[in-house]
Structure formats: structure tokens, C-alpha cells
C-alpha positions in Angstrom: 8.3 11.1 -3.4 11.1 12.4 -1.0 13.6 15.1 -2.3 17.1 13.7 -1.5 18.3 17.3 -1.0 15.7 18.8 1.5 14.0 15.6 2.6 10.5 17.2 1.8 7.7 15.1 0.3 6.5 16.0 -3.1 3.3 14.6 -4.8 4.0 12.8 -8.1 1.0 13.6 -10.5 0.6 10.1 -11.9 1.4 6.5 -11.4 3.2 6.4 -14.7 5.4 9.4 -13.8 6.1 7.8 -10.4 7.2 4.4 -12.1 9.4 6.4 -14.6 11.2 8.0 -11.6 11.4 4.9 -9.5 12.9 2.9 -12.3 16.0 5.1 -12.4 16.1 6.5 -8.8 19.6 5.2 -8.1 21.2 6.8 -11.2 19.0 9.9 -11.0 18.0 10.5 -7.4 14.8 12.4 -7.0 14.9 16.2 -6.0 12.7 19.2 -6.1 14.2 20.2 -9.3 12.5 17.1 -11.0 9.2 18.5 -10.0 9.7 21.4 -12.4 8.2 19.1 -15.0 4.7 19.5 -13.4 5.1 22.4 -11.0 7.6 24.9 -12.3 7.8 27.1 -9.2 8.7 24.5 -6.7 12.1 24.6 -4.9 13.5 23.0 -1.8 12.6 26.3 0.1 8.8 25.6 -0.4 6.8 23.7 2.2 6.4 20.0 1.8 3.4 18.8 -0.2 2.4 16.3 2.4 3.5 15.4 5.9 4.1 11.9 7.6 1.8 12.7 10.3 -1.3 13.3 8.1 -2.9 9.8 9.1 -1.9 8.1 5.9 -0.3 4.7 5.6 3.3 5.0 4.4 5.4 2.3 2.7 8.8 2.4 1.2 9.0 1.1 -2.4 12.0 -0.9 -3.6 14.1 1.3 -6.0 14.9 0.6 -9.5 11.7 -1.7 -10.3 11.2 -1.7 -14.1 8.2 0.1 -15.4 4.9 -1.8 -15.4 4.4 -3.4 -18.9 1.8 -1.8 -21.1 -1.7 -3.1 -20.2 -0.7 -4.2 -16.7 -1.1 -2.3 -13.5 1.0 -2.6 -10.3 -1.2 -2.5 -7.3 -0.4 -2.6 -3.6 -2.7 -4.1 -1.1 -2.0 -3.3 2.6 -2.4 -6.0 5.2 -3.8 -5.7 8.6 -1.4 -4.6 11.3 -1.3 -8.1 12.7 0.3 -9.5 9.5 4.0 -10.4 9.3 4.3 -8.7 5.9 3.2 -5.1 5.3 1.6 -5.4 1.8 1.0 -7.6 -1.1 1.9 -6.4 -4.7 
């Protein structure tokens, strides 16, 4: 996720933690302070965890999606570059 203060990318340790953050991202914007829950030393002054030019495919998720129900899993499948839509959920 991207910190709203420093704009650096931080790796979230699990899909569940990501869904918890995303569910309330408008009310509680993500920042490096939030990372203290799993990496206590991280601040906005530290280097980014990952960079946009590392060859990975990037997608922006819709904010405030409720957490996936217990027993379900939200999967995203990227389409080919020629598709009119980027991915299927």
C-alpha cells in the first residue's frame, strides 16, 4: 500500500491485513505509522519497500470494499494487454 504522507510503498504482510486496511481506507488513510503493527521501526524516512519500476504488474484497488466473508477468497486475474478491462475479480 502507498503511504498518504510520503507516497512510499509498503508491503502488507497478509491478504487479511490488506483487506482490513482497504475496508476503512477513506476514514483511516494508510500511512507508514500503520506499518508499526508489523514493522515497528518503519517511518516515512525509510526507503520504499518496493518500487513501481520493478517489473511487476500494478493495479489500483477500489477503496472501502468490505472484507471478504469467512471461507471466501477474493482473487484478481489479470487479463492480457489487448483486453478492454485490466482484470477480473
